[in-house]
C-alpha positions in Angstrom: -57.8 -35.7 2.0 -58.5 -36.7 5.6 -58.4 -40.4 6.5 -62.0 -41.4 7.4 -60.6 -44.2 9.7 -58.6 -41.7 11.8 -60.0 -40.9 15.3 -61.9 -37.6 15.5 -60.1 -34.9 17.5 -62.2 -32.3 19.3 -61.2 -28.7 19.1 -59.8 -27.1 22.3 -62.5 -24.5 22.2 -65.2 -27.1 22.6 -63.5 -28.8 25.5 -64.9 -27.5 28.8 -63.5 -29.8 31.5 -64.4 -29.5 35.2 -61.3 -28.2 36.9 -62.6 -27.9 40.5 -65.6 -28.9 42.6 -66.8 -27.2 45.8 -69.3 -28.1 48.4 -71.7 -25.1 48.7 -73.1 -24.1 52.1 -75.4 -21.3 53.1 -74.8 -19.6 56.4 -77.7 -18.7 58.7 -79.3 -15.3 58.8 -77.3 -12.6 60.7 -78.7 -10.5 63.5 -76.8 -7.5 62.1 -77.1 -6.1 58.7 -74.5 -7.0 56.1 -73.7 -4.6 53.3 -71.1 -4.4 50.6 -69.5 -1.0 50.0 -68.5 -0.3 46.4 -66.2 2.7 45.7 -67.0 3.5 42.1 -64.4 6.2 41.5 -61.6 4.8 43.7 -58.9 2.9 41.9 -58.6 -0.8 43.0 -54.9 -0.4 43.5 -55.6 2.2 46.3 -57.4 0.3 49.0 -58.7 2.1 52.0 -56.3 0.5 54.5 -54.0 1.6 57.3 -51.1 0.3 55.2 -51.8 3.0 52.5 -52.5 5.7 55.1 -56.1 5.9 54.0 -58.0 4.0 56.7 -61.4 5.6 57.0 -61.6 8.0 59.9 -65.4 7.9 60.3 -68.3 5.8 58.9 -71.9 7.0 59.6 -75.3 5.8 58.5 -78.9 6.9 58.4 -80.6 3.5 58.6 -84.2 4.7 57.9 -83.2 6.8 54.9 -80.5 4.4 53.9 -77.6 6.8 53.5 -74.0 5.9 54.2 -71.0 8.2 54.3 -67.3 7.3 54.7 -64.6 9.9 55.5 -61.1 9.1 54.2 -58.0 11.0 55.1 -56.3 13.2 52.4 -52.6 13.5 52.1 -52.3 17.3 52.5 -48.5 17.3 52.0 -48.5 16.2 48.4 -50.1 17.9 45.4 -52.4 19.9 47.7 -53.8 23.4 47.2 -53.3 25.0 50.6 -55.5 28.2 50.1 -58.3 26.1 48.7 -57.9 23.6 51.5 -58.2 26.4 54.1 -61.2 27.9 52.3 -63.1 24.7 52.2 -62.0 23.6 55.6 -63.3 26.8 57.2 -66.5 26.5 55.3 -67.1 23.1 56.7 -66.1 24.1 60.2 -68.4 27.2 60.2 -71.5 25.6 58.8 -71.2 22.7 61.2 -70.6 25.2 64.0 -74.2 26.6 63.6 -75.9 23.3 63.3 -75.5 21.9 59.8 -75.2 18.1 60.4 -75.4 16.9 56.8 -75.2 18.1 53.2 -76.8 17.4 49.9 -79.5 14.7 49.7 -78.5 13.2 53.0 -79.8 16.4 54.6 -82.9 16.5 52.5 -81.3 19.5 50.8 -82.1 21.6 53.8 -79.8 24.4 55.1 -79.6 25.4 58.7 -79.3 29.2 59.1 -77.9 30.8 62.2 -79.9 33.3 64.2 -78.9 36.9 63.5 -77.9 39.0 66.5 -79.3 42.3 65.2 -82.9 40.9 65.4 -84.6 42.0 68.5 -86.0 39.6 71.0 -85.0 37.8 74.2 -84.4 34.5 72.3 -81.5 36.1 70.4 -79.6 37.4 73.4 -76.1 35.9 73.5 -76.6 34.2 70.1 -73.4 33.9 68.1 -72.9 36.2 65.2 -73.4 34.7 61.7 -70.1 33.6 60.3 -68.7 35.4 57.3 -67.3 33.9 54.1 -63.8 32.4 54.4 -62.2 34.8 51.9 -63.4 37.8 54.0 -62.1 36.3 57.2 -59.1 38.2 58.6 -57.5 35.0 59.7 -57.5 33.4 56.2 -53.9 34.5 55.3 -52.7 33.5 58.8 -54.1 30.0 58.4 -52.4 29.6 55.0 -49.1 30.8 56.3 -49.2 28.6 59.4 -50.7 25.7 57.5 -49.6 22.8 59.7 -50.9 24.5 62.9 -54.2 25.4 61.1 -54.6 21.8 60.1 -54.2 20.5 63.6 -56.8 23.0 64.8 -59.4 22.0 62.3 -59.2 24.8 59.8 -58.1 22.7 56.8 -60.2 20.2 54.7 -58.2 17.0 55.2 -60.8 14.3 54.5 -62.5 13.1 51.4 -66.1 11.9 51.8 -67.7 9.1 49.9 -71.4 8.7 50.1 -74.3 6.7 48.7 -77.7 5.1 49.4 -78.3 1.4 50.3 -79.9 -0.6 47.6 -81.9 -3.1 49.6 -83.2 -6.5 48.5 -86.9 -5.7 47.7 -87.7 -9.2 46.6 -88.3 -8.1 43.0 -84.7 -8.1 41.8 -81.8 -10.5 42.3 -80.6 -11.6 45.7 -76.9 -11.0 46.2 -74.8 -13.3 48.3 -71.2 -12.9 49.6 -69.0 -16.0 49.0 -66.0 -17.1 51.1 -63.8 -20.1 50.3 -62.3 -22.6 52.7 -60.5 -25.6 51.2 -63.0 -27.2 48.9 -66.0 -25.4 50.5 -67.9 -22.3 49.3 -69.9 -20.5 52.0 -72.6 -18.1 50.9 -74.0 -15.4 53.1 -77.0 -13.4 52.1 -76.4 -9.6 51.7 -78.9 -7.1 53.0 -77.9 -4.6 50.3 -75.3 -2.9 48.2 -74.0 0.7 48.6 -72.4 2.3 45.7 -70.2 5.1 47.1 -69.2 8.2 45.1 -67.1 11.2 46.0 -69.3 13.8 47.8 -68.6 17.6 47.5 -69.8 18.7 50.9 -67.1 21.4 51.0 -68.7 23.1 47.9 -72.2 22.9 49.5 -70.7 24.5 52.7 -69.1 27.3 50.7 -72.4 28.0 48.9 -74.1 27.9 52.2 -71.8 30.7 53.6 -72.3 32.7 50.4 -76.1 32.6 50.8 -75.7 33.6 54.4 -73.4 36.5 53.4 -76.0 37.8 50.8 -78.6 37.7 53.5 -76.4 39.7 55.8 -75.7 42.3 53.1 -79.4 42.6 52.3 -80.3 43.1 55.9 -77.6 45.7 56.5 -79.0 47.7 53.6 -82.7 47.3 54.3 -82.5 46.8 58.0 -83.5 43.8 60.0 -87.2 43.1 60.1 -88.6 43.5 63.6 -90.2 40.3 64.9 -93.9 41.1 65.1 -96.8 38.9 66.1 -98.9 37.6 63.2 -102.4 36.4 63.0 -102.9 33.0 61.6 -105.7 30.8 60.7 -105.6 27.2 61.8 -106.1 24.7 59.0 -106.4 20.9 59.1 -104.2 19.3 56.5 -104.5 15.8 55.2 -101.7 13.4 56.1 -100.3 10.4 54.3 -100.3 11.9 50.8 -99.5 9.3 48.2 -98.5 11.4 45.2 -94.9 11.4 44.0 -94.3 15.0 45.1 -95.8 14.4 48.5 -93.8 11.1 49.0 -90.6 12.8 48.0 -91.3 15.8 50.3 -92.0 13.5 53.2 -88.9 11.5 52.5 -86.7 14.6 52.4 -88.2 15.9 55.6 -87.6 12.6 57.5 -84.1 12.4 56.1 -83.2 15.8 57.4 -84.6 15.0 60.8 -82.9 11.6 61.1 -79.6 11.8 63.0 -76.4 10.1 61.8 -75.3 6.9 63.6 -71.5 6.6 63.8 -70.0 3.1 63.2 -66.7 1.6 64.4 -64.4 0.8 61.4 -61.8 -1.9 61.7 -58.9 -2.2 59.3 -58.7 -5.3 57.2 -55.6 -6.4 59.1 -57.1 -5.8 62.5 -57.6 -9.0 64.6 -61.2 -8.0 65.2 -61.8 -8.0 61.4 -60.3 -11.5 61.1 -62.3 -12.8 64.0 -65.6 -11.4 62.6 -64.8 -12.8 59.2 -64.3 -16.3 60.5 -67.2 -16.2 62.9 -69.9 -14.8 60.6 -69.1 -15.7 57.0 -68.7 -19.5 57.5 -71.0 -22.3 58.5 -69.3 -23.9 61.5 -71.2 -27.2 61.7 -71.0 -28.4 58.1 -71.7 -32.1 59.0 -75.2 -31.5 60.1 -76.1 -28.9 57.4 -79.4 -29.8 55.7 -79.2 -30.8 52.1 -80.7 -28.4 49.5 -83.2 -29.8 47.1 -83.6 -28.2 43.7 -87.1 -27.4 42.6 -86.2 -27.5 38.9 -84.3 -29.9 36.7 -81.2 -29.1 34.6 -83.2 -28.3 31.5 -85.4 -25.8 33.4 -82.4 -24.3 35.0 -80.7 -23.7 31.6 -84.0 -22.2 30.2 -84.2 -19.9 33.3 -80.7 -18.5 33.0 -81.0 -18.1 29.2 -84.2 -16.2 29.4 -86.2 -18.9 27.6 -88.3 -19.9 30.6 -92.0 -19.4 29.9 -91.4 -18.6 26.2 -92.3 -22.0 24.6 -93.3 -21.7 21.0 -97.0 -22.6 20.5 -97.7 -25.6 18.4 -100.3 -25.6 15.6 -103.4 -27.5 16.5 -106.7 -28.0 14.8 -109.7 -26.2 16.3 -111.4 -29.4 17.2 -108.4 -30.8 19.1 -109.1 -31.3 22.8 -106.3 -31.3 25.3 -106.7 -33.3 28.5 -104.8 -31.6 31.3 -103.7 -33.8 34.2 -102.5 -32.6 37.6 -100.9 -36.0 38.4 -97.6 -35.1 40.0 -96.2 -38.6 39.3 -96.3 -38.2 35.6 -93.0 -39.0 34.0 -90.9 -36.1 32.9 -91.0 -35.7 29.1 -94.3 -37.6 28.6 -96.5 -36.1 25.9 -99.9 -34.7 27.0 -102.9 -36.9 26.1 -104.8 -35.6 23.1 -108.3 -36.9 22.3 
């Protein structure tokens, strides 16, 4: 039997001591946008850095549509399928050669088709012939045999593309902030959005693009190319600014396809420019004159807010004849019961 006179010992699980305290500062708003890129299917032990030979070779953005793509080099000398690499590399090269600037949703799912030379008309004079599928290209075997030379000349798929859309702060969801530590200080910088990047299969889209073009060529070779003839048309006035889901989606896809990529300059994490930018933009320099933040809620209200209990107070039973006097006196002491008459 326990001795009732002995001092009570608290369990270790109930003990929650404060191990560190930090002064929290909020940095001013940036002129440039600040995003966090999250690579969802990239192992954390394989960072995209120069030290691991995987520094991104190109970063591009469509600011209005919110799409971001990052090209990362592929090690083509280890566990690499050379014939498939040539096939996909040529598909990318050929489709980009006749004007395909983007693939998938970042292009609005639009395909750019080359002009066919056997169609009559002055506009087609000197137009390049439509490219054929890689497997039917007479140079395919040569590219595979001389793989290193083909890679240097742009015939091999040697990059992996990650892409995603910016999730911006719309004011309805949580506001994310980026925290940086300096001694006993925590500096918070507001994020303009998150970008969850996933592997993009643009090389597959390019291959299907060439296959569709090849089918069109075969059909026209059998049926003959249609002669361009003038057609009568009736002018109609269409309403603009449709607000249905289908119209909004169609307008978004069209504007996405028309928007051009903007290329960004990427600096490695060990580059001096990266360190200078980190120090300059993610810390509040004059902490002595920083204004003090005043909380609008007390500790109890804060705990209710984070636990989801805010605004869910259980109603108390009252008689029908009870009258409640509501006061808007802001000086009323916290915890004082409302007056009931």
